[in-house]
VEXLUMVEX-81455 format. One record per residue: y, x, z of N, C-alpha, C in turn; residue in three letters. Coordinates in pm, whole numbers, padded with zeros to 5 digits, always signed. Atoms other than C-alpha are relative to their C-alpha. Layout:
N
YXZYXZYXZALA ...
END
This chain:
305
-00119+00084+00000+00000+00000+00000+00124+00087+00000UNK -00121-00079+00010+00342+00136-00096+00083-00011+00128UNK -00085-00003-00118+00590+00229+00176+00109-00105-00009UNK -00115+00090-00009+00862-00009+00294+00079+00037+00123UNK -00086-00033-00113+01146+00006+00544-00052-00057+00131UNK +00049+00064-00121+00948-00205+00791-00149+00026+00025UNK +00143-00023-00019+00595-00064+00758-00026+00072+00132UNK +00041-00068-00123+00406+00062+01061-00142+00051-00021UNK +00131-00060+00020+00085+00253+01114-00060+00047+00131UNK +00068-00071-00107-00173+00393+01349-00057+00127-00061UNK +00047-00130+00047-00362+00720+01312-00114-00010-00101UNK +00104+00020+00102-00617+00568+01073+00056-00063-00126UNK -00057+00069+00115-00372+00417+00826+00133+00061-00041UNK -00130-00040+00055-00074+00498+00604+00038+00142+00042UNK -00047-00133-00036+00137+00794+00720-00077+00055+00120UNK +00075-00046-00116-00059+00806+01045-00127+00073-00038UNK +00123-00066+00045-00372+00902+00852+00027+00144-00041UNK -00031-00138+00037-00194+01214+00726+00009+00088+00124UNK -00001-00077-00126-00141+01322+01089-00142+00037+00039UNK +00139-00030-00029-00516+01296+01137-00054+00103-00097UNK +00044-00097+00100-00576+01486+00814+00050+00140+00035UNK -00054-00130-00042-00349+01766+00938-00078+00053+00120UNK +00080-00043-00115-00544+01773+01265-00136+00051-00045UNK +00125-00051+00057-00863+01815+01060+00020+00145-00045UNK -00027-00136+00049-00709+02120+00893+00021+00097+00115UNK -00019-00088-00115-00602+02262+01228-00132+00031+00070UNK +00131-00022-00061-00952+02215+01365-00080+00101-00080UNK +00074-00093+00085-01108+02394+01068+00062+00139+00004UNK -00067-00130-00004-00846+02670+01075-00027+00074+00130UNK +00025-00062-00130-00913+02733+01444-00136+00068+00006UNK +00135-00056-00001-01275+02820+01361-00016+00119-00094UNK +00011-00109+00096-01199+03081+01096-00019+00134+00073UNK +00026-00129-00066-01314+03438+01173+00128+00072+00042UNK -00128-00067-00030-00958+03574+01161+00106-00107+00019UNK -00083+00120-00015-00791+03258+01289+00143+00035+00041UNK -00141-00013-00036-00412+03238+01301+00036-00088+00118UNK -00032+00097-00104-00421+02947+01544-00123-00031+00082UNK +00110+00049-00084-00630+02808+01827+00043-00135+00056UNK -00033+00135-00045-00605+02432+01867-00130-00066+00046UNK +00126+00056-00050-00894+02320+02092-00002-00152+00007UNK -00008+00146-00011-00771+01960+02092-00010-00070-00134UNK -00005+00063+00132-00763+01901+01716-00128-00077-00032UNK +00126+00066+00035-01131+01823+01662-00030-00120+00089UNK +00025+00119-00083-01172+01595+01967+00094-00117-00032UNK -00093+00107+00036-00861+01401+01865-00042-00067-00130UNK +00046+00056+00127-00991+01358+01511-00121-00091+00023UNK +00118+00083-00027-01324+01230+01639+00039-00129+00070UNK -00041+00120-00073-01147+00989+01871+00069-00101-00091UNK -00062+00093+00095-00946+00841+01582-00108-00086-00064UNK +00114+00077+00045-01281+00738+01438-00010-00027-00148UNK +00015+00014+00145-01228+00767+01062-00118+00087-00042UNK +00125-00071+00027-01574+00863+00941+00022+00120-00092UNK -00023-00110+00095-01448+01077+00651+00057+00122+00072UNK -00062-00111-00071-01230+01289+00879-00097+00062+00101UNK +00097-00053-00095-01501+01320+01142-00105+00085-00070UNK +00098-00078+00075-01750+01439+00881+00059+00132-00047UNK -00064-00126+00037-01499+01698+00761+00001+00097+00118UNK -00008-00084-00119-01449+01830+01114-00138+00053+00039UNK +00135-00038-00041-01824+01837+01177-00078+00071-00110UNK +00065-00074+00107-01903+02008+00846-00107-00077-00073UNK +00103+00082+00061-02106+01717+00712+00043-00060-00134UNK -00054+00064+00119-01888+01623+00416-00061+00061-00126UNK +00044-00044+00132-02010+01643+00060+00098-00059-00100UNK -00105+00046+00088-01724+01622-00189-00004+00078-00130UNK -00007-00075+00125-01657+01725-00549+00058+00140+00022UNK -00041-00140-00019-01596+02098-00595+00150+00016+00008UNK -00145-00015-00002-01226+02059-00670+00058-00052+00131UNK -00048+00054-00126-01178+01842-00363-00029+00096+00114UNK +00030-00099-00102-01356+02100-00149+00097+00117-00006UNK -00095-00110+00016-01132+02371-00291+00137-00038+00054UNK -00129+00046-00049-00823+02164-00217+00000-00010+00151UNK +00011+00005-00145-00945+02104+00137+00012+00140+00060UNK -00013-00137-00046-00979+02481+00175+00143+00049-00005UNK -00140-00037+00011-00625+02531+00051+00081-00067+00110UNK -00073+00071-00104-00497+02265+00288-00021+00064+00136UNK +00028-00067-00126-00668+02439+00578+00081+00129+00012UNK -00077-00124-00002-00503+02769+00484+00148-00027+00020UNK -00142+00034-00011-00161+02608+00444+00034-00048+00141UNK -00029+00053-00132-00184+02422+00773-00014+00106+00108UNK +00011-00110-00096-00298+02734+00957+00131+00077+00007UNK -00126-00076+00005+00012+02921+00841+00115-00085+00050UNK -00110+00088-00042+00241+02622+00891-00001-00020+00151UNK +00010+00020-00144+00111+02559+01241+00046+00123+00076UNK -00041-00124-00067+00156+02924+01337+00151+00020-00011UNK -00145-00012+00019+00508+02921+01192+00075-00083+00105UNK -00069+00085-00097+00611+02629+01414-00035+00040+00143UNK +00033-00054-00132+00421+02769+01713+00095+00114+00036UNK -00086-00116-00025+00617+03092+01681+00146-00041+00016UNK -00138+00051-00015+00941+02899+01638+00025-00044+00144UNK -00020+00047-00137+00896+02729+01974-00012+00114+00101UNK +00015-00114-00091+00776+03047+02143+00125+00087+00000UNK -00122-00081+00010+01076+03242+02015+00119-00070+00066UNK -00110+00075-00062+01316+02966+02124-00012+00005+00152UNK +00021-00007-00145+01161+02962+02471+00033+00138+00053UNK -00032-00138-00041+01186+03342+02492+00150+00025+00004UNK -00146-00014+00003+01556+03305+02410+00068-00084+00108UNK -00056+00076-00111+01601+03076+02710+00019-00148-00026UNK -00013+00144+00029+01591+02735+02540-00115-00072+00070UNK +00102+00065-00082+01409+02508+02783-00011-00150-00027UNK +00008+00139+00041+01435+02176+02599-00045-00005-00146UNK +00054+00005+00135+01223+02100+02292-00025-00145-00040UNK +00025+00134+00053+01192+01793+02070-00089+00014-00124UNK +00092+00002+00112+00896+01737+01836+00012-00136-00067UNK -00020+00124+00073+00989+01474+01579-00125-00037-00078UNK +00122+00047+00067+00704+01263+01436-00117+00086+00046UNK +00091-00096-00061+00468+01443+01672-00146-00021-00039UNK +00137+00022+00046+00146+01279+01548-00103+00050+00100UNK +00103-00057-00086-00157+01464+01686+00031+00143+00039UNK -00045-00130-00045+00045+01776+01762-00032+00016+00148UNK +00038-00023-00140-00081+01930+02087+00075+00117+00062UNK -00073-00117-00052+00182+02198+02146+00041-00017+00147UNK -00038+00021-00140+00286+02038+02475-00115+00032+00094UNK +00119-00028-00080-00070+02110+02593-00054+00142-00020UNK +00068-00126+00028-00168+02437+02430+00091+00122-00006UNK -00089-00116-00002+00143+02658+02416+00034+00038+00143UNK -00035-00049-00133+00243+02874+02712+00148-00016+00027UNK -00143+00027-00023+00578+02711+02789+00045+00061+00132UNK -00052-00050-00127+00794+02880+03053+00020-00114+00100UNK -00023+00101-00103+00829+02698+03383+00136-00065-00018UNK -00125+00072+00013+01097+02431+03370+00029-00054-00138UNK -00022+00048+00136+01058+02353+03000-00039-00148-00011UNK +00028+00141+00028+01075+01989+02892-00025-00016-00149UNK +00037+00024+00140+00902+01885+02570-00003-00150-00025UNK -00005+00140+00038+00989+01550+02415-00078-00021-00129UNK +00076+00035+00120+00748+01395+02165+00043-00138-00047UNK -00044+00127+00057+00877+01123+01935-00095-00044-00109UNK +00082+00058+00107+00651+00898+01729-00015-00149+00026UNK +00024+00143-00013+00541+00540+01676-00076-00029+00130UNK +00065+00031-00128+00425+00365+01996-00151+00012-00003UNK +00146-00006+00006+00061+00333+01881-00050+00144-00002UNK +00038-00140+00011+00046+00703+01798+00013+00070+00135UNK -00024-00061-00130+00197+00812+02129-00104-00045+00102UNK +00095+00053-00097-00028+00585+02333-00140+00057-00023UNK +00133-00050+00030-00344+00697+02153-00015+00146+00045UNK +00014-00142-00033-00279+01069+02193+00005+00023+00150UNK -00013-00017-00144-00169+01042+02555-00129-00040+00072UNK +00122+00050-00064-00473+00836+02653-00120+00089-00030UNK +00116-00081+00040-00723+01045+02456+00001+00136+00068UNK -00005-00132-00063-00603+01379+02590-00022-00010+00150UNK +00027+00018-00143-00605+01243+02944-00149-00017+00025UNK +00145+00019-00014-00967+01132+02896-00076+00129-00022UNK +00063-00130+00021-01047+01482+02773+00027+00097+00115UNK -00034-00085-00112-00902+01622+03094+00110+00101-00029UNK -00107-00092+00038-00617+01797+02914+00125-00028+00082UNK -00124+00014-00076-00296+01861+03106+00111+00074-00073UNK -00111-00069+00067+00043+01943+02954+00038+00128+00072UNK -00044-00127-00055+00171+02295+03003+00152+00004+00016UNK -00144+00016-00019+00530+02169+03016+00023-00140+00055UNK -00036+00137-00038+00713+01862+03138+00004-00083-00128UNK +00012+00078+00124+00595+01637+02853+00055-00140+00021UNK -00058+00134-00007+00801+01325+02795-00014-00066-00136UNK +00023+00070+00126+00703+01074+02531+00111-00099-00029UNK -00104+00092+00046+00952+00873+02328-00063-00084-00110UNK +00075+00086+00091+00769+00585+02163+00098-00086-00082UNK -00099+00070+00083+01008+00484+01886-00016+00045-00145UNK +00000-00029+00143+01014+00467+01507+00129+00077-00033UNK -00118-00080+00035+01249+00731+01362+00100-00078-00084UNK -00093+00084+00075+01402+00455+01149+00086-00085+00093UNK -00076+00077-00099+01531+00293+01470+00092+00096+00077UNK -00097-00080-00074+01776+00423+01731-00073+00098+00092UNK +00075-00097-00079+01566+00718+01841+00090+00089+00087UNK -00083-00080-00091+01865+00918+01977+00023-00068+00134UNK -00019+00073-00127+01927+00645+02236-00126+00005+00084UNK +00128-00005-00073+01558+00636+02328-00024+00139+00057UNK +00017-00138-00047+01556+01015+02359+00086+00025+00123UNK -00086-00016-00117+01852+01011+02597-00057-00075+00120UNK +00056+00079-00110+01686+00739+02803-00119+00072+00064UNK +00114-00076-00053+01386+00971+02842+00044+00123+00078UNK -00053-00111-00078+01614+01230+03004+00058+00114-00081UNK -00053-00107+00084+01725+01439+02707+00147+00025+00031UNK -00138-00041-00031+02046+01633+02774+00062+00067-00123UNK -00060-00059+00120+02257+01691+02459+00094+00117+00029UNK -00088-00113-00035+02471+01944+02648-00078+00131+00010UNK +00083-00121-00008+02177+02187+02666-00055+00035-00137UNK +00061-00039+00128+02051+02389+02368-00143-00054-00011UNK +00129+00064+00025+01743+02235+02211-00071+00068-00115UNK +00082-00043+00114+01458+02353+01990-00061-00125-00063UNK +00044+00119+00072+01386+02085+01727-00101+00039-00108UNK +00089-00018+00114+01091+02062+01490-00011-00129-00079UNK +00027+00111+00092+01059+01836+01187-00105+00053-00097UNK +00112-00062+00072+00718+01950+01064-00070-00104-00087UNK +00070+00091+00090+00568+01784+00757+00060-00139-00002UNK -00065+00130-00018+00823+01505+00785+00089-00043-00115UNK -00109+00040+00089+01100+01514+00526-00046-00078-00122UNK +00045+00067+00121+00898+01407+00221-00044-00143+00026UNK +00038+00137-00035+00791+01093+00408+00122-00087+00031UNK -00123+00074-00024+01156+00990+00450+00072-00025-00132UNK -00088+00017+00116+01380+00833+00186+00112+00103+00006UNK -00106-00102-00001+01656+01075+00079+00113-00029+00098UNK -00110+00030-00092+01926+00891+00277-00044+00009+00145UNK +00051-00012-00136+01703+00883+00585-00010+00147+00042UNK -00001-00144-00030+01664+01262+00562+00138+00042+00046UNK -00138-00034-00039+02042+01292+00576+00033-00054+00139UNK -00028+00059-00131+02064+01056+00874-00072+00077+00111UNK +00073-00077-00099+01797+01253+01055+00076+00127+00037UNK -00075-00123-00026+01992+01577+01018+00133-00029+00069UNK -00125+00038-00067+02314+01400+01117-00024-00026+00148UNK +00030+00031-00139+02152+01270+01435-00036+00125+00078UNK +00036-00125-00066+02000+01608+01519+00126+00081+00030UNK -00124-00077-00017+02338+01775+01468+00084-00057+00114UNK -00081+00064-00104+02515+01522+01691-00057+00024+00139UNK +00066-00019-00130+02263+01589+01969-00018+00147+00036UNK +00030-00143-00017+02260+01969+01937+00119+00076+00055UNK -00100-00090-00057+02463+02190+02167-00004+00132-00075UNK +00003-00133+00062+02565+02532+02035-00117+00083+00052UNK +00117-00077-00034+02266+02764+02030-00130-00073-00024UNK +00122+00075+00032+02022+02486+01943-00063+00054-00127UNK +00073-00049+00117+01756+02569+01686-00081-00114-00062UNK +00075+00101+00075+01580+02367+01419-00095+00070-00097UNK +00096-00048+00099+01266+02437+01217-00051-00120-00079UNK +00053+00105+00086+01160+02227+00920-00049+00064-00128UNK +00040-00048+00132+01023+02255+00569+00050-00099-00103UNK -00068+00082+00100+01177+02127+00251-00069+00015-00135UNK +00058+00001+00134+01029+02028-00086+00112-00033-00099UNK -00116+00019+00088+01291+02067-00363-00004-00129-00081UNK +00007+00120+00083+01163+01773-00567-00029-00125+00082UNK +00029+00114-00085+01131+01541-00269-00149-00026+00003UNK +00141+00031-00006+00801+01359-00281-00066-00016-00135UNK +00054+00029+00133+00753+01342-00660-00128+00080-00028UNK +00117-00083+00031+00519+01637-00714-00108-00016+00107UNK +00097+00018-00107+00356+01596-00375-00075-00132-00016UNK +00063+00129+00018+00291+01230-00446-00101+00001-00112UNK +00091-00005+00114+00134+01298-00783-00125+00080+00034UNK +00115-00082-00036-00088+01573-00646-00087-00071+00104UNK +00075+00069-00104-00186+01367-00342-00079-00117-00057UNK +00072+00111+00064-00281+01075-00564-00128+00053-00068UNK +00117-00060+00063-00514+01302-00760-00105+00040+00104UNK +00091-00038-00106-00664+01433-00437-00072-00122+00056UNK +00061+00123-00050-00723+01077-00318-00113-00047-00091UNK +00104+00039+00095-00920+01006-00633-00125+00086+00018UNK +00113-00090-00018-01138+01311-00574-00076-00032+00129UNK +00062+00023-00130-01203+01222-00210-00055-00141+00016UNK +00047+00138-00014-01264+00852-00268-00152-00008-00006UNK +00146+00001+00013-01621+00925-00372-00069+00045+00128UNK +00058-00048-00125-01674+01093-00036+00031-00093+00117UNK -00022+00099-00104-01550+00790+00157+00141-00013+00052UNK -00139+00009-00046-01175+00841+00196+00077-00088-00097UNK -00059+00097+00090-01001+00536+00052+00144-00031+00040UNK -00143+00019-00024-00626+00581+00094+00076+00075-00108UNK -00079-00064+00103-00379+00653-00183+00114+00078+00065UNK -00101-00083-00064-00185+00943-00033+00129+00005-00080UNK -00119-00009+00085+00051+00940-00330+00102-00107+00027UNK -00093+00109-00028+00205+00612-00214+00085+00026+00123UNK -00065-00021-00129+00325+00763+00112+00129+00079-00009UNK -00119-00083+00014+00597+00992-00023+00115-00078-00062UNK -00119+00060+00059+00952+00897-00111+00060+00096-00102UNK -00064-00084+00101+01066+01046-00443+00150-00028-00003UNK -00144+00022+00015+01428+01062-00550+00078+00124+00034UNK -00085-00117-00021+01707+01314-00555+00048+00004+00144UNK -00044-00014-00137+01790+01449-00213+00075+00131+00019UNK -00079-00120-00029+02022+01706-00061-00093+00112+00045UNK +00076-00113-00054+01869+02052-00014+00026+00016+00149UNK -00014-00003-00145+01803+02083+00357+00089+00114+00047UNK -00079-00113-00048+01956+02428+00391+00148-00020-00027UNK -00142+00025+00030+02281+02333+00216+00058-00107+00091UNK -00049+00110-00081+02312+02011+00411+00027+00047+00143UNK -00017-00049-00137+02267+02188+00744+00116+00100+00010UNK -00112-00095-00003+02508+02470+00659+00134-00072+00002UNK -00125+00076+00007+02776+02214+00579+00032-00068+00132UNK -00020+00067-00129+02731+02075+00931-00006+00097+00117UNK -00019-00095-00108+02771+02394+01127-00124+00073+00047UNK +00120-00075-00035+02425+02549+01123-00006+00130-00081UNK +00034-00123+00072+02339+02907+01034-00146-00014-00044UNK +00131+00034+00055+02036+02878+00806-00061+00118-00074UNK +00078-00092+00081+01767+03107+00671-00119-00076-00057UNK +00115+00065+00062+01488+03008+00434-00099+00105-00047UNK +00105-00084+00056+01158+03156+00325-00091-00086-00087UNK +00095+00072+00083+00927+03052+00045-00134-00007+00071UNK +00132+00010-00062+00575+02945+00131-00075+00133-00014UNK +00068-00127+00020+00442+03269-00019+00052+00106+00098UNK -00058-00096-00095+00682+03469+00201-00049-00026+00142UNK +00052+00032-00133+00568+03283+00512-00145+00046+00011UNK +00138-00048+00002+00206+03354+00418-00003+00151+00019UNK +00000-00146-00006+00285+03722+00367+00037+00049+00139UNK -00040-00039-00134+00451+03737+00708-00114-00002+00100UNK +00119+00005-00086+00115+03655+00862-00119+00073-00062UNK +00105-00080+00061-00080+03894+00642-00094-00078-00089UNK +00083+00083+00087-00208+03620+00413+00059+00000-00141UNK -00043+00012+00139-00194+03604+00034-00002-00147-00041UNK -00001+00138+00047-00084+03273-00110-00077-00007-00132UNK +00079+00009+00123-00321+03151-00388+00085+00017-00124UNK -00077-00034+00120-00216+03266-00735+00009-00113-00101UNK -00012+00113+00091-00246+02923-00895-00114-00014-00098UNK +00119+00012+00085-00578+02983-01068-00114-00054+00083UNK +00116+00051-00072-00918+02846-00978+00010-00150+00023UNK +00005+00145-00017-01015+02494-00870+00112-00058+00083UNK -00111+00051-00081-00728+02467-00622+00136+00036-00060UNK -00122-00050+00060-00469+02599-00867+00111-00102-00008UNK -00104+00101+00014-00284+02273-00934+00062-00034+00135UNK -00052+00030-00133-00253+02194-00564+00083+00117+00054UNK -00072-00117-00048-00145+02550-00486+00139+00009-00062UNK -00130-00007+00067+00133+02539-00745+00094-00109+00050UNK -00083+00108-00054+00256+02204-00610+00058+00038+00135UNK -00045-00033-00135+00274+02332-00254+00082+00128+00006UNK -00073-00127+00002+00421+02668-00353+00151-00021+00012UNK -00144+00021+00010+00767+02513-00403+00067-00037+00131UNK -00064+00035-00126+00823+02421-00040+00059+00125+00065UNK -00063-00111-00070+01049+02637+00174+00003-00030+00152UNK -00014+00011-00146+01047+02700+00549+00147+00023+00035UNK -00142-00004-00035+01389+02642+00704+00014+00022+00150UNK -00036-00027-00138+01516+02792+01029+00151-00007+00013UNK -00144+00018-00013+01860+02694+01154+00041+00012+00146UNK -00057-00014-00134+02078+02774+01457+00138-00065+00002UNK -00128+00071-00011+02370+02554+01567+00106+00094+00053UNK -00110-00088-00041+02696+02744+01589+00103-00075+00081UNK 
END
């Protein structure tokens, strides 16, 4: 079903299913011999969601067409690097004395539980109420305990999330570390602008932001995701991922942030890979089309002046 301004989801449907898919990739990446990340909660969370296709992927029982398997391998590599990039962002911000963090569209992100946050750090997680409730309950049943003062903000980002964030105790006078991971392409272009405007309004000098930007919005990602959905349908995954992205011309994230008082640096996906001693795929082989689509994204780091 195509996106609308009033749609909603859980972790087995629509945009929520992509959060579960990312958790699958984190689970698989954590098992690699030379793993960049260690997310012990990813696999249990995926199993708890209960989508058979995702559970079979996590448990190594899936049988999919060769190209789909190759794309799944690429996705695992990309998510390993992306996860480490955002992990390091929060760790660096904490080392710099920033003790307030906000994870936008937190999904099945477990950083509030698995990162070594300094004492006194508050981590706010914002997502749809069903998503927040599921993750909180499931991790509690697993016996997991947050390593920071975790505060949940159960609100749709299309609503007045800044007010809900303040009600949860957020202090806009203190520097904040913000993450918008895997989020922008799921927003209409004007909503991306509003998100950055709201973040800017809530950010004291010294605040930091990490995100990633796709120059063509959701067009190429949508087309590639639709093809991937066709490949995976035979293995039991019946969701058109291509319908979840918002195409259309949008402001480059780095330019938009600079115009609003942020100092910004960007790195290509290949450069981020290289920073962790990984080679980004050269665009050949069964995962070539997917690799070329994802190559165009850039990692964005910004500091509020």
